[in-house]
All heavy atoms as TSV, in Angstrom:
chain	resi	resn	atom	element	x	y	z
A	1	MET	N	N	113.686	84.878	139.849
A	1	MET	CA	C	112.663	85.891	139.724
A	1	MET	C	C	113.356	87.259	139.691
A	1	MET	O	O	114.168	87.573	140.537
A	1	MET	CB	C	111.720	85.803	140.924
A	1	MET	CG	C	110.379	86.410	140.683
A	1	MET	SD	S	109.376	86.267	142.154
A	1	MET	CE	C	107.936	85.556	141.488
A	2	SER	N	N	113.033	88.035	138.712
A	2	SER	CA	C	113.715	89.325	138.580
A	2	SER	C	C	113.129	90.346	139.549
A	2	SER	O	O	112.041	90.166	140.110
A	2	SER	CB	C	113.583	89.833	137.141
A	2	SER	OG	O	112.243	90.189	136.890
A	3	SER	N	N	113.866	91.412	139.718
A	3	SER	CA	C	113.419	92.451	140.649
A	3	SER	C	C	112.153	93.147	140.142
A	3	SER	O	O	111.347	93.625	140.939
A	3	SER	CB	C	114.539	93.469	140.875
A	3	SER	OG	O	114.840	94.128	139.661
A	4	LEU	N	N	111.968	93.182	138.833
A	4	LEU	CA	C	110.750	93.780	138.275
A	4	LEU	C	C	109.520	92.986	138.699
A	4	LEU	O	O	108.505	93.565	139.097
A	4	LEU	CB	C	110.835	93.844	136.749
A	4	LEU	CG	C	109.581	94.352	136.040
A	4	LEU	CD1	C	109.336	95.813	136.390
A	4	LEU	CD2	C	109.703	94.161	134.546
A	5	MET	N	N	109.592	91.671	138.648
A	5	MET	CA	C	108.455	90.835	139.045
A	5	MET	C	C	108.164	90.978	140.537
A	5	MET	O	O	107.010	91.004	140.953
A	5	MET	CB	C	108.728	89.369	138.697
A	5	MET	CG	C	108.817	89.118	137.205
A	5	MET	SD	S	107.342	89.627	136.322
A	5	MET	CE	C	106.216	88.374	136.835
A	6	ILE	N	N	109.210	91.066	141.334
A	6	ILE	CA	C	109.019	91.244	142.780
A	6	ILE	C	C	108.349	92.584	143.056
A	6	ILE	O	O	107.415	92.673	143.869
A	6	ILE	CB	C	110.369	91.115	143.523
A	6	ILE	CG1	C	110.892	89.685	143.403
A	6	ILE	CG2	C	110.230	91.516	144.982
A	6	ILE	CD1	C	112.294	89.491	143.916
A	7	ASN	N	N	108.803	93.633	142.374
A	7	ASN	CA	C	108.188	94.952	142.562
A	7	ASN	C	C	106.730	94.966	142.117
A	7	ASN	O	O	105.876	95.559	142.782
A	7	ASN	CB	C	108.978	96.016	141.799
A	7	ASN	CG	C	110.284	96.361	142.467
A	7	ASN	OD1	O	110.444	96.143	143.665
A	7	ASN	ND2	N	111.214	96.892	141.695
A	8	LEU	N	N	106.427	94.317	141.002
A	8	LEU	CA	C	105.041	94.244	140.535
A	8	LEU	C	C	104.166	93.477	141.517
A	8	LEU	O	O	103.025	93.866	141.796
A	8	LEU	CB	C	104.978	93.608	139.149
A	8	LEU	CG	C	105.474	94.466	137.992
A	8	LEU	CD1	C	105.469	93.664	136.699
A	8	LEU	CD2	C	104.620	95.704	137.842
A	9	PHE	N	N	104.682	92.389	142.055
A	9	PHE	CA	C	103.924	91.615	143.037
A	9	PHE	C	C	103.666	92.426	144.299
A	9	PHE	O	O	102.541	92.445	144.814
A	9	PHE	CB	C	104.684	90.320	143.377
A	9	PHE	CG	C	104.026	89.534	144.459
A	9	PHE	CD1	C	102.870	88.815	144.199
A	9	PHE	CD2	C	104.558	89.515	145.743
A	9	PHE	CE1	C	102.252	88.087	145.209
A	9	PHE	CE2	C	103.949	88.806	146.748
A	9	PHE	CZ	C	102.792	88.087	146.484
A	10	LEU	N	N	104.667	93.101	144.808
A	10	LEU	CA	C	104.487	93.906	146.021
A	10	LEU	C	C	103.535	95.078	145.790
A	10	LEU	O	O	102.716	95.404	146.657
A	10	LEU	CB	C	105.843	94.408	146.523
A	10	LEU	CG	C	106.776	93.346	147.105
A	10	LEU	CD1	C	108.124	93.962	147.462
A	10	LEU	CD2	C	106.133	92.690	148.310
A	11	ALA	N	N	103.619	95.724	144.624
A	11	ALA	CA	C	102.706	96.822	144.315
A	11	ALA	C	C	101.271	96.320	144.207
A	11	ALA	O	O	100.329	96.951	144.712
A	11	ALA	CB	C	103.128	97.508	143.025
A	12	GLY	N	N	101.066	95.176	143.586
A	12	GLY	CA	C	99.731	94.593	143.487
A	12	GLY	C	C	99.178	94.207	144.843
A	12	GLY	O	O	98.003	94.423	145.139
A	13	PHE	N	N	100.013	93.620	145.680
A	13	PHE	CA	C	99.603	93.241	147.039
A	13	PHE	C	C	99.221	94.478	147.856
A	13	PHE	O	O	98.196	94.488	148.549
A	13	PHE	CB	C	100.727	92.449	147.721
A	13	PHE	CG	C	100.362	91.931	149.069
A	13	PHE	CD1	C	99.428	90.902	149.194
A	13	PHE	CD2	C	100.938	92.466	150.206
A	13	PHE	CE1	C	99.079	90.425	150.451
A	13	PHE	CE2	C	100.592	92.004	151.462
A	13	PHE	CZ	C	99.663	90.977	151.588
A	14	ALA	N	N	100.022	95.535	147.773
A	14	ALA	CA	C	99.707	96.778	148.495
A	14	ALA	C	C	98.408	97.380	147.975
A	14	ALA	O	O	97.592	97.893	148.757
A	14	ALA	CB	C	100.859	97.770	148.338
A	15	TYR	N	N	98.169	97.309	146.666
A	15	TYR	CA	C	96.938	97.825	146.076
A	15	TYR	C	C	95.724	97.075	146.625
A	15	TYR	O	O	94.716	97.679	146.994
A	15	TYR	CB	C	97.012	97.699	144.554
A	15	TYR	CG	C	95.789	98.179	143.840
A	15	TYR	CD1	C	95.535	99.535	143.689
A	15	TYR	CD2	C	94.865	97.273	143.303
A	15	TYR	CE1	C	94.401	99.974	143.028
A	15	TYR	CE2	C	93.743	97.700	142.649
A	15	TYR	CZ	C	93.509	99.051	142.510
A	15	TYR	OH	O	92.391	99.493	141.866
A	16	VAL	N	N	95.813	95.756	146.709
A	16	VAL	CA	C	94.704	94.955	147.229
A	16	VAL	C	C	94.441	95.290	148.687
A	16	VAL	O	O	93.281	95.431	149.107
A	16	VAL	CB	C	95.006	93.450	147.035
A	16	VAL	CG1	C	94.019	92.582	147.794
A	16	VAL	CG2	C	94.985	93.101	145.562
A	17	ILE	N	N	95.464	95.455	149.480
A	17	ILE	CA	C	95.309	95.788	150.899
A	17	ILE	C	C	94.649	97.164	151.050
A	17	ILE	O	O	93.735	97.343	151.859
A	17	ILE	CB	C	96.680	95.767	151.625
A	17	ILE	CG1	C	97.262	94.353	151.606
A	17	ILE	CG2	C	96.568	96.297	153.038
A	17	ILE	CD1	C	96.480	93.353	152.427
A	18	ILE	N	N	95.077	98.149	150.270
A	18	ILE	CA	C	94.503	99.495	150.351
A	18	ILE	C	C	93.033	99.474	149.943
A	18	ILE	O	O	92.176	100.076	150.609
A	18	ILE	CB	C	95.318	100.476	149.490
A	18	ILE	CG1	C	96.680	100.721	150.133
A	18	ILE	CG2	C	94.578	101.794	149.296
A	18	ILE	CD1	C	97.642	101.496	149.255
A	19	ILE	N	N	92.693	98.790	148.874
A	19	ILE	CA	C	91.296	98.698	148.427
A	19	ILE	C	C	90.446	98.014	149.495
A	19	ILE	O	O	89.308	98.411	149.751
A	19	ILE	CB	C	91.201	97.952	147.076
A	19	ILE	CG1	C	91.884	98.764	145.978
A	19	ILE	CG2	C	89.766	97.681	146.700
A	19	ILE	CD1	C	91.291	100.130	145.751
A	20	TYR	N	N	90.971	96.997	150.143
A	20	TYR	CA	C	90.235	96.309	151.203
A	20	TYR	C	C	89.915	97.267	152.349
A	20	TYR	O	O	88.785	97.325	152.832
A	20	TYR	CB	C	91.043	95.115	151.712
A	20	TYR	CG	C	90.433	94.449	152.919
A	20	TYR	CD1	C	89.325	93.618	152.775
A	20	TYR	CD2	C	90.953	94.661	154.185
A	20	TYR	CE1	C	88.752	93.011	153.883
A	20	TYR	CE2	C	90.387	94.066	155.294
A	20	TYR	CZ	C	89.279	93.244	155.144
A	20	TYR	OH	O	88.714	92.657	156.240
A	21	PHE	N	N	90.908	98.033	152.808
A	21	PHE	CA	C	90.673	98.962	153.913
A	21	PHE	C	C	89.714	100.079	153.527
A	21	PHE	O	O	88.863	100.479	154.324
A	21	PHE	CB	C	92.002	99.536	154.431
A	21	PHE	CG	C	92.746	98.581	155.315
A	21	PHE	CD1	C	94.019	98.167	154.975
A	21	PHE	CD2	C	92.177	98.088	156.480
A	21	PHE	CE1	C	94.715	97.288	155.787
A	21	PHE	CE2	C	92.861	97.209	157.289
A	21	PHE	CZ	C	94.134	96.801	156.947
A	22	VAL	N	N	89.803	100.582	152.328
A	22	VAL	CA	C	88.873	101.621	151.875
A	22	VAL	C	C	87.453	101.079	151.827
A	22	VAL	O	O	86.493	101.736	152.240
A	22	VAL	CB	C	89.314	102.189	150.504
A	22	VAL	CG1	C	88.233	103.042	149.889
A	22	VAL	CG2	C	90.594	102.988	150.658
A	23	ALA	N	N	87.287	99.857	151.349
A	23	ALA	CA	C	85.959	99.249	151.288
A	23	ALA	C	C	85.386	99.034	152.686
A	23	ALA	O	O	84.198	99.274	152.920
A	23	ALA	CB	C	86.032	97.919	150.539
A	24	MET	N	N	86.205	98.612	153.626
A	24	MET	CA	C	85.724	98.412	154.995
A	24	MET	C	C	85.344	99.740	155.647
A	24	MET	O	O	84.357	99.823	156.379
A	24	MET	CB	C	86.793	97.717	155.849
A	24	MET	CG	C	87.021	96.274	155.488
A	24	MET	SD	S	85.533	95.299	155.740
A	24	MET	CE	C	85.216	94.737	154.095
A	25	MET	N	N	86.097	100.797	155.388
A	25	MET	CA	C	85.791	102.105	155.990
A	25	MET	C	C	84.506	102.676	155.415
A	25	MET	O	O	83.704	103.255	156.152
A	25	MET	CB	C	86.964	103.062	155.779
A	25	MET	CG	C	88.190	102.684	156.584
A	25	MET	SD	S	89.674	103.591	156.132
A	25	MET	CE	C	89.167	105.266	156.261
A	26	THR	N	N	84.267	102.541	154.127
A	26	THR	CA	C	83.047	103.095	153.546
A	26	THR	C	C	81.835	102.250	153.921
A	26	THR	O	O	80.736	102.786	154.052
A	26	THR	CB	C	83.159	103.186	152.014
A	26	THR	OG1	O	83.441	101.904	151.484
A	26	THR	CG2	C	84.227	104.169	151.609
A	27	LYS	N	N	82.000	100.960	154.101
A	27	LYS	CA	C	80.883	100.111	154.489
A	27	LYS	C	C	80.382	100.491	155.874
A	27	LYS	O	O	79.180	100.530	156.114
A	27	LYS	CB	C	81.299	98.644	154.452
A	27	LYS	CG	C	80.140	97.687	154.689
A	27	LYS	CD	C	80.512	96.258	154.381
A	27	LYS	CE	C	81.310	95.670	155.495
A	27	LYS	NZ	N	81.527	94.228	155.361
A	28	ASN	N	N	81.277	100.824	156.784
A	28	ASN	CA	C	80.877	101.221	158.129
A	28	ASN	C	C	80.134	102.557	158.124
A	28	ASN	O	O	79.193	102.736	158.882
A	28	ASN	CB	C	82.100	101.312	159.049
A	28	ASN	CG	C	82.642	99.935	159.379
A	28	ASN	OD1	O	81.923	98.950	159.303
A	28	ASN	ND2	N	83.922	99.881	159.743
A	29	SER	N	N	80.542	103.485	157.301
A	29	SER	CA	C	79.868	104.785	157.280
A	29	SER	C	C	78.499	104.694	156.630
A	29	SER	O	O	77.614	105.480	156.940
A	29	SER	CB	C	80.731	105.821	156.558
A	29	SER	OG	O	80.821	105.507	155.189
A	30	LEU	N	N	78.288	103.733	155.727
A	30	LEU	CA	C	76.990	103.571	155.089
A	30	LEU	C	C	75.990	102.864	156.002
A	30	LEU	O	O	74.789	103.027	155.845
A	30	LEU	CB	C	77.132	102.791	153.777
A	30	LEU	CG	C	77.895	103.497	152.662
A	30	LEU	CD1	C	78.052	102.553	151.472
A	30	LEU	CD2	C	77.173	104.757	152.239
A	31	LYS	N	N	76.451	102.087	156.977
A	31	LYS	CA	C	75.571	101.333	157.862
A	31	LYS	C	C	74.975	102.189	158.976
A	31	LYS	O	O	74.112	101.711	159.685
A	31	LYS	CB	C	76.344	100.186	158.512
A	31	LYS	CG	C	76.542	98.993	157.618
A	31	LYS	CD	C	77.178	97.887	158.428
A	31	LYS	CE	C	77.328	96.647	157.608
A	31	LYS	NZ	N	77.946	95.573	158.374
A	32	LYS	N	N	75.393	103.410	159.169
A	32	LYS	CA	C	74.972	104.198	160.319
A	32	LYS	C	C	73.545	104.715	160.225
A	32	LYS	O	O	73.096	105.430	161.084
A	32	LYS	CB	C	75.938	105.350	160.539
A	32	LYS	CG	C	77.293	104.859	160.991
A	32	LYS	CD	C	78.206	105.959	161.373
A	32	LYS	CE	C	79.527	105.342	161.823
A	32	LYS	NZ	N	80.469	106.312	162.228
A	33	GLY	N	N	72.810	104.382	159.172
A	33	GLY	CA	C	71.394	104.703	159.100
A	33	GLY	C	C	71.085	106.082	158.562
A	33	GLY	O	O	70.032	106.634	158.842
A	34	LYS	N	N	71.934	106.667	157.794
A	34	LYS	CA	C	71.683	107.993	157.255
A	34	LYS	C	C	70.792	107.937	156.019
A	34	LYS	O	O	70.283	108.932	155.584
A	34	LYS	CB	C	73.000	108.673	156.905
A	34	LYS	CG	C	73.898	108.819	158.093
A	34	LYS	CD	C	73.996	110.234	158.478
A	34	LYS	CE	C	74.959	110.311	159.643
A	34	LYS	NZ	N	74.832	111.455	160.391
A	35	ASN	N	N	70.614	106.802	155.422
A	35	ASN	CA	C	69.832	106.479	154.230
A	35	ASN	C	C	70.045	107.440	153.068
A	35	ASN	O	O	69.212	107.545	152.185
A	35	ASN	CB	C	68.341	106.319	154.558
A	35	ASN	CG	C	67.625	107.610	154.901
A	35	ASN	OD1	O	68.156	108.699	154.767
A	35	ASN	ND2	N	66.391	107.470	155.355
A	36	GLY	N	N	71.132	108.162	153.037
A	36	GLY	CA	C	71.513	108.948	151.874
A	36	GLY	C	C	70.711	110.215	151.633
A	36	GLY	O	O	70.872	110.860	150.620
A	37	ARG	N	N	69.821	110.607	152.529
A	37	ARG	CA	C	68.999	111.791	152.288
A	37	ARG	C	C	69.572	113.041	152.958
A	37	ARG	O	O	69.179	114.144	152.636
A	37	ARG	CB	C	67.575	111.566	152.768
A	37	ARG	CG	C	66.849	110.540	151.933
A	37	ARG	CD	C	65.393	110.549	152.305
A	37	ARG	NE	N	64.641	109.774	151.349
A	37	ARG	CZ	C	63.986	110.311	150.329
A	37	ARG	NH1	N	63.990	111.596	150.156
A	37	ARG	NH2	N	63.323	109.551	149.502
A	38	ASP	N	N	70.459	112.902	153.892
A	38	ASP	CA	C	71.004	114.044	154.607
A	38	ASP	C	C	72.255	114.533	153.902
A	38	ASP	O	O	73.273	113.854	153.870
A	38	ASP	CB	C	71.339	113.654	156.040
A	38	ASP	CG	C	71.804	114.829	156.862
A	38	ASP	OD1	O	71.529	115.974	156.461
A	38	ASP	OD2	O	72.435	114.602	157.905
A	39	ASP	N	N	72.191	115.748	153.323
A	39	ASP	CA	C	73.370	116.280	152.660
A	39	ASP	C	C	74.196	117.160	153.589
A	39	ASP	O	O	75.184	117.749	153.190
A	39	ASP	CB	C	72.994	117.053	151.402
A	39	ASP	CG	C	72.083	118.224	151.688
A	39	ASP	OD1	O	71.681	118.395	152.852
A	39	ASP	OD2	O	71.783	118.964	150.744
A	40	ARG	N	N	73.782	117.275	154.836
A	40	ARG	CA	C	74.490	118.018	155.886
A	40	ARG	C	C	74.710	119.478	155.523
A	40	ARG	O	O	75.642	120.108	155.970
A	40	ARG	CB	C	75.814	117.354	156.202
A	40	ARG	CG	C	75.661	115.957	156.730
A	40	ARG	CD	C	77.000	115.376	157.074
A	40	ARG	NE	N	76.813	113.990	157.488
A	40	ARG	CZ	C	77.690	113.051	157.302
A	40	ARG	NH1	N	78.823	113.316	156.736
A	40	ARG	NH2	N	77.451	111.826	157.699
A	41	ASP	N	N	73.831	120.017	154.698
A	41	ASP	CA	C	73.973	121.410	154.290
A	41	ASP	C	C	73.274	122.335	155.276
A	41	ASP	O	O	73.746	123.419	155.579
A	41	ASP	CB	C	73.412	121.596	152.882
A	41	ASP	CG	C	73.742	122.940	152.291
A	41	ASP	OD1	O	74.695	123.561	152.782
A	41	ASP	OD2	O	73.060	123.362	151.356
A	42	GLY	N	N	72.123	121.934	155.770
A	42	GLY	CA	C	71.379	122.740	156.714
A	42	GLY	C	C	70.657	123.883	156.043
A	42	GLY	O	O	70.677	124.057	154.835
A	43	GLY	N	N	69.969	124.690	156.825
A	43	GLY	CA	C	69.275	125.841	156.279
A	43	GLY	C	C	67.922	125.474	155.701
A	43	GLY	O	O	67.432	124.366	155.803
A	44	ILE	N	N	67.286	126.462	155.080
A	44	ILE	CA	C	65.973	126.290	154.482
A	44	ILE	C	C	66.137	126.101	152.988
A	44	ILE	O	O	66.855	126.844	152.334
A	44	ILE	CB	C	65.092	127.528	154.773
A	44	ILE	CG1	C	64.919	127.684	156.283
A	44	ILE	CG2	C	63.756	127.400	154.084
A	44	ILE	CD1	C	64.250	128.969	156.675
A	45	GLU	N	N	65.432	125.130	152.450
A	45	GLU	CA	C	65.515	124.862	151.018
A	45	GLU	C	C	64.616	125.843	150.283
A	45	GLU	O	O	63.422	125.922	150.524
A	45	GLU	CB	C	65.084	123.429	150.734
A	45	GLU	CG	C	65.263	123.031	149.303
A	45	GLU	CD	C	64.983	121.561	149.088
A	45	GLU	OE1	O	65.011	120.797	150.053
A	45	GLU	OE2	O	64.718	121.198	147.943
A	46	ASN	N	N	65.200	126.593	149.365
A	46	ASN	CA	C	64.463	127.586	148.588
A	46	ASN	C	C	64.690	127.282	147.120
A	46	ASN	O	O	65.791	127.419	146.608
A	46	ASN	CB	C	64.948	128.993	148.933
A	46	ASN	CG	C	64.122	130.063	148.264
A	46	ASN	OD1	O	63.127	129.770	147.608
A	46	ASN	ND2	N	64.526	131.295	148.432
A	47	LYS	N	N	63.619	126.908	146.411
A	47	LYS	CA	C	63.755	126.537	145.012
A	47	LYS	C	C	63.312	127.654	144.073
A	47	LYS	O	O	63.197	127.432	142.882
A	47	LYS	CB	C	62.943	125.275	144.727
A	47	LYS	CG	C	63.522	124.067	145.431
A	47	LYS	CD	C	62.883	122.798	144.978
A	47	LYS	CE	C	63.548	121.633	145.676
A	47	LYS	NZ	N	63.185	120.367	145.127
A	48	ASP	N	N	63.052	128.842	144.604
A	48	ASP	CA	C	62.673	129.961	143.745
A	48	ASP	C	C	63.888	130.462	142.976
A	48	ASP	O	O	64.991	130.544	143.509
A	48	ASP	CB	C	62.107	131.121	144.568
A	48	ASP	CG	C	60.793	130.744	145.234
A	48	ASP	OD1	O	60.130	129.812	144.752
A	48	ASP	OD2	O	60.446	131.401	146.235
A	49	ILE	N	N	63.677	130.812	141.713
A	49	ILE	CA	C	64.749	131.351	140.895
A	49	ILE	C	C	64.963	132.812	141.299
A	49	ILE	O	O	64.004	133.580	141.364
A	49	ILE	CB	C	64.397	131.246	139.398
A	49	ILE	CG1	C	64.228	129.774	139.008
A	49	ILE	CG2	C	65.464	131.905	138.547
A	49	ILE	CD1	C	63.723	129.582	137.603
A	50	PRO	N	N	66.179	133.209	141.588
A	50	PRO	CA	C	66.398	134.587	142.007
A	50	PRO	C	C	66.145	135.564	140.865
A	50	PRO	O	O	66.429	135.284	139.706
A	50	PRO	CB	C	67.867	134.614	142.433
A	50	PRO	CG	C	68.489	133.468	141.726
A	50	PRO	CD	C	67.416	132.439	141.552
A	51	LYS	N	N	65.591	136.716	141.199
A	51	LYS	CA	C	65.356	137.759	140.217
A	51	LYS	C	C	66.614	138.623	140.166
A	51	LYS	O	O	66.998	139.247	141.146
A	51	LYS	CB	C	64.132	138.594	140.620
A	51	LYS	CG	C	63.728	139.605	139.611
A	51	LYS	CD	C	63.178	138.933	138.358
A	51	LYS	CE	C	62.666	139.980	137.390
A	51	LYS	NZ	N	62.315	139.432	136.118
A	52	ILE	N	N	67.273	138.642	139.023
A	52	ILE	CA	C	68.520	139.374	138.871
A	52	ILE	C	C	68.196	140.786	138.400
A	52	ILE	O	O	67.435	140.980	137.456
A	52	ILE	CB	C	69.451	138.660	137.878
A	52	ILE	CG1	C	69.796	137.269	138.410
A	52	ILE	CG2	C	70.717	139.471	137.638
A	52	ILE	CD1	C	70.621	136.442	137.460
A	53	ASP	N	N	68.774	141.758	139.065
A	53	ASP	CA	C	68.560	143.152	138.712
A	53	ASP	C	C	69.451	143.495	137.514
A	53	ASP	O	O	70.670	143.496	137.607
A	53	ASP	CB	C	68.905	144.045	139.908
A	53	ASP	CG	C	68.527	145.484	139.662
A	53	ASP	OD1	O	67.638	145.723	138.830
A	53	ASP	OD2	O	69.123	146.367	140.309
A	54	LEU	N	N	68.805	143.804	136.369
A	54	LEU	CA	C	69.541	144.108	135.154
A	54	LEU	C	C	69.694	145.619	135.005
A	54	LEU	O	O	68.884	146.397	135.503
A	54	LEU	CB	C	68.798	143.550	133.935
A	54	LEU	CG	C	68.668	142.029	133.894
A	54	LEU	CD1	C	67.787	141.624	132.730
A	54	LEU	CD2	C	70.016	141.382	133.783
A	55	PRO	N	N	70.726	146.058	134.305
A	55	PRO	CA	C	70.899	147.491	134.081
A	55	PRO	C	C	69.780	148.039	133.188
A	55	PRO	O	O	69.110	147.282	132.483
A	55	PRO	CB	C	72.257	147.600	133.388
A	55	PRO	CG	C	72.711	146.232	133.095
A	55	PRO	CD	C	71.822	145.270	133.775
A	56	PRO	N	N	69.569	149.355	133.201
A	56	PRO	CA	C	68.511	149.942	132.380
A	56	PRO	C	C	68.735	149.648	130.899
A	56	PRO	O	O	69.846	149.710	130.390
A	56	PRO	CB	C	68.630	151.439	132.651
A	56	PRO	CG	C	69.406	151.568	133.904
A	56	PRO	CD	C	70.249	150.353	134.022
A	57	GLY	N	N	67.648	149.308	130.200
A	57	GLY	CA	C	67.714	149.041	128.779
A	57	GLY	C	C	68.017	147.602	128.425
A	57	GLY	O	O	67.990	147.230	127.262
A	58	VAL	N	N	68.303	146.765	129.404
A	58	VAL	CA	C	68.602	145.360	129.152
A	58	VAL	C	C	67.420	144.541	129.641
A	58	VAL	O	O	66.956	144.716	130.757
A	58	VAL	CB	C	69.890	144.914	129.882
A	58	VAL	CG1	C	70.160	143.443	129.656
A	58	VAL	CG2	C	71.067	145.753	129.434
A	59	ILE	N	N	66.909	143.643	128.783
A	59	ILE	CA	C	65.790	142.793	129.164
A	59	ILE	C	C	66.145	141.339	128.881
A	59	ILE	O	O	67.026	141.039	128.084
A	59	ILE	CB	C	64.493	143.171	128.406
A	59	ILE	CG1	C	64.691	143.024	126.890
A	59	ILE	CG2	C	64.046	144.572	128.761
A	59	ILE	CD1	C	63.413	143.173	126.100
A	60	TRP	N	N	65.446	140.453	129.558
A	60	TRP	CA	C	65.620	139.035	129.324
A	60	TRP	C	C	64.965	138.662	127.997
A	60	TRP	O	O	63.957	139.246	127.613
A	60	TRP	CB	C	64.986	138.215	130.445
A	60	TRP	CG	C	65.717	138.332	131.740
A	60	TRP	CD1	C	65.348	139.048	132.817
A	60	TRP	CD2	C	66.956	137.715	132.067
A	60	TRP	NE1	N	66.268	138.924	133.813
A	60	TRP	CE2	C	67.263	138.108	133.394
A	60	TRP	CE3	C	67.827	136.880	131.398
A	60	TRP	CZ2	C	68.421	137.675	134.026
A	60	TRP	CZ3	C	68.966	136.452	132.047
A	60	TRP	CH2	C	69.262	136.845	133.345
A	61	PRO	N	N	65.498	137.670	127.281
A	61	PRO	CA	C	64.869	137.238	126.027
A	61	PRO	C	C	63.432	136.753	126.227
A	61	PRO	O	O	62.590	136.920	125.358
A	61	PRO	CB	C	65.762	136.099	125.536
A	61	PRO	CG	C	67.080	136.333	126.181
A	61	PRO	CD	C	66.793	136.999	127.488
A	62	SER	N	N	63.141	136.177	127.377
A	62	SER	CA	C	61.775	135.703	127.615
A	62	SER	C	C	60.804	136.863	127.844
A	62	SER	O	O	59.591	136.697	127.686
A	62	SER	CB	C	61.751	134.763	128.820
A	62	SER	OG	O	62.212	135.451	129.966
A	63	ASP	N	N	61.300	138.056	128.210
A	63	ASP	CA	C	60.456	139.227	128.438
A	63	ASP	C	C	60.323	140.110	127.207
A	63	ASP	O	O	59.655	141.139	127.259
A	63	ASP	CB	C	61.015	140.071	129.587
A	63	ASP	CG	C	61.007	139.325	130.905
A	63	ASP	OD1	O	60.202	138.379	131.029
A	63	ASP	OD2	O	61.795	139.686	131.791
A	64	SER	N	N	60.941	139.742	126.108
A	64	SER	CA	C	60.917	140.583	124.920
A	64	SER	C	C	59.521	140.596	124.309
A	64	SER	O	O	58.760	139.637	124.430
A	64	SER	CB	C	61.937	140.092	123.898
A	64	SER	OG	O	61.568	138.818	123.430
A	65	PRO	N	N	59.159	141.692	123.612
A	65	PRO	CA	C	57.834	141.755	122.989
A	65	PRO	C	C	57.734	140.739	121.854
A	65	PRO	O	O	58.684	140.474	121.130
A	65	PRO	CB	C	57.751	143.189	122.470
A	65	PRO	CG	C	59.149	143.688	122.430
A	65	PRO	CD	C	59.931	142.914	123.430
A	66	ARG	N	N	56.553	140.177	121.686
A	66	ARG	CA	C	56.330	139.148	120.672
A	66	ARG	C	C	55.467	139.715	119.547
A	66	ARG	O	O	54.526	140.467	119.780
A	66	ARG	CB	C	55.608	137.960	121.279
A	66	ARG	CG	C	56.303	137.420	122.501
A	66	ARG	CD	C	56.750	136.011	122.231
A	66	ARG	NE	N	57.322	135.455	123.475
A	66	ARG	CZ	C	58.517	134.960	123.530
A	66	ARG	NH1	N	59.261	134.947	122.471
A	66	ARG	NH2	N	58.972	134.475	124.651
A	67	LYS	N	N	55.790	139.334	118.337
A	67	LYS	CA	C	54.964	139.694	117.178
A	67	LYS	C	C	54.093	138.484	116.857
A	67	LYS	O	O	54.523	137.346	116.977
A	67	LYS	CB	C	55.830	140.048	115.977
A	67	LYS	CG	C	56.589	141.331	116.139
A	67	LYS	CD	C	57.323	141.654	114.861
A	67	LYS	CE	C	58.040	142.990	114.980
A	67	LYS	NZ	N	58.760	143.312	113.759
A	68	SER	N	N	52.882	138.756	116.404
A	68	SER	CA	C	51.983	137.650	116.086
A	68	SER	C	C	52.443	136.920	114.831
A	68	SER	O	O	52.389	135.704	114.766
A	68	SER	CB	C	50.557	138.155	115.922
A	68	SER	OG	O	50.505	139.108	114.866
A	69	LYS	N	N	52.900	137.638	113.799
A	69	LYS	CA	C	53.446	137.001	112.612
A	69	LYS	C	C	54.491	137.925	112.020
A	69	LYS	O	O	54.399	139.152	112.144
A	69	LYS	CB	C	52.363	136.666	111.598
A	69	LYS	CG	C	51.541	137.831	111.151
A	69	LYS	CD	C	50.447	137.371	110.216
A	69	LYS	CE	C	49.558	138.570	109.852
A	69	LYS	NZ	N	48.513	138.205	108.950
A	70	PRO	N	N	55.471	137.402	111.348
A	70	PRO	CA	C	56.524	138.256	110.797
A	70	PRO	C	C	55.989	139.097	109.637
A	70	PRO	O	O	55.042	138.729	108.950
A	70	PRO	CB	C	57.587	137.273	110.342
A	70	PRO	CG	C	56.895	135.974	110.186
A	70	PRO	CD	C	55.747	135.993	111.142
A	71	ASP	N	N	56.642	140.245	109.443
A	71	ASP	CA	C	56.264	141.104	108.318
A	71	ASP	C	C	56.625	140.436	106.994
A	71	ASP	O	O	57.665	139.784	106.890
A	71	ASP	CB	C	57.004	142.447	108.429
A	71	ASP	CG	C	56.594	143.241	109.655
A	71	ASP	OD1	O	55.445	143.020	110.120
A	71	ASP	OD2	O	57.415	144.036	110.154
A	72	PRO	N	N	55.765	140.573	105.972
A	72	PRO	CA	C	56.086	139.962	104.677
A	72	PRO	C	C	57.266	140.674	104.027
A	72	PRO	O	O	57.459	141.875	104.160
A	72	PRO	CB	C	54.804	140.143	103.873
A	72	PRO	CG	C	54.068	141.238	104.531
A	72	PRO	CD	C	54.482	141.235	105.983
A	73	VAL	N	N	58.062	139.918	103.308
A	73	VAL	CA	C	59.247	140.455	102.638
A	73	VAL	C	C	58.895	140.645	101.173
A	73	VAL	O	O	58.417	139.739	100.490
A	73	VAL	CB	C	60.432	139.487	102.773
A	73	VAL	CG1	C	61.640	140.025	102.047
A	73	VAL	CG2	C	60.737	139.233	104.236
A	74	GLU	N	N	59.120	141.868	100.663
A	74	GLU	CA	C	58.867	142.146	99.252
A	74	GLU	C	C	60.141	141.983	98.459
A	74	GLU	O	O	61.210	142.420	98.867
A	74	GLU	CB	C	58.326	143.570	99.097
A	74	GLU	CG	C	56.975	143.768	99.726
A	74	GLU	CD	C	56.448	145.156	99.506
A	74	GLU	OE1	O	56.942	145.842	98.595
A	74	GLU	OE2	O	55.545	145.537	100.238
A	75	ILE	N	N	60.013	141.366	97.308
A	75	ILE	CA	C	61.185	141.124	96.466
A	75	ILE	C	C	61.115	141.992	95.245
A	75	ILE	O	O	60.172	142.172	94.593
A	75	ILE	CB	C	61.287	139.635	96.068
A	75	ILE	CG1	C	61.437	138.812	97.338
A	75	ILE	CG2	C	62.448	139.429	95.143
A	75	ILE	CD1	C	61.522	137.346	97.109
């Protein structure tokens, strides 16, 4: 058996062991009853869009004046 095969076998074995331990650690943290709703952020949830103060003369596209129909083009 060449040294390359031995190294590949040992690397694969170490990979399996690491994946096993990671899976066991995450399984324990999921069982603690948090049910995935707690993001641990805290504070008050505010879903209002903030009003940004724009410089004079600048308006939002949604606040722009609307025309009822475009002006006809003469050819």
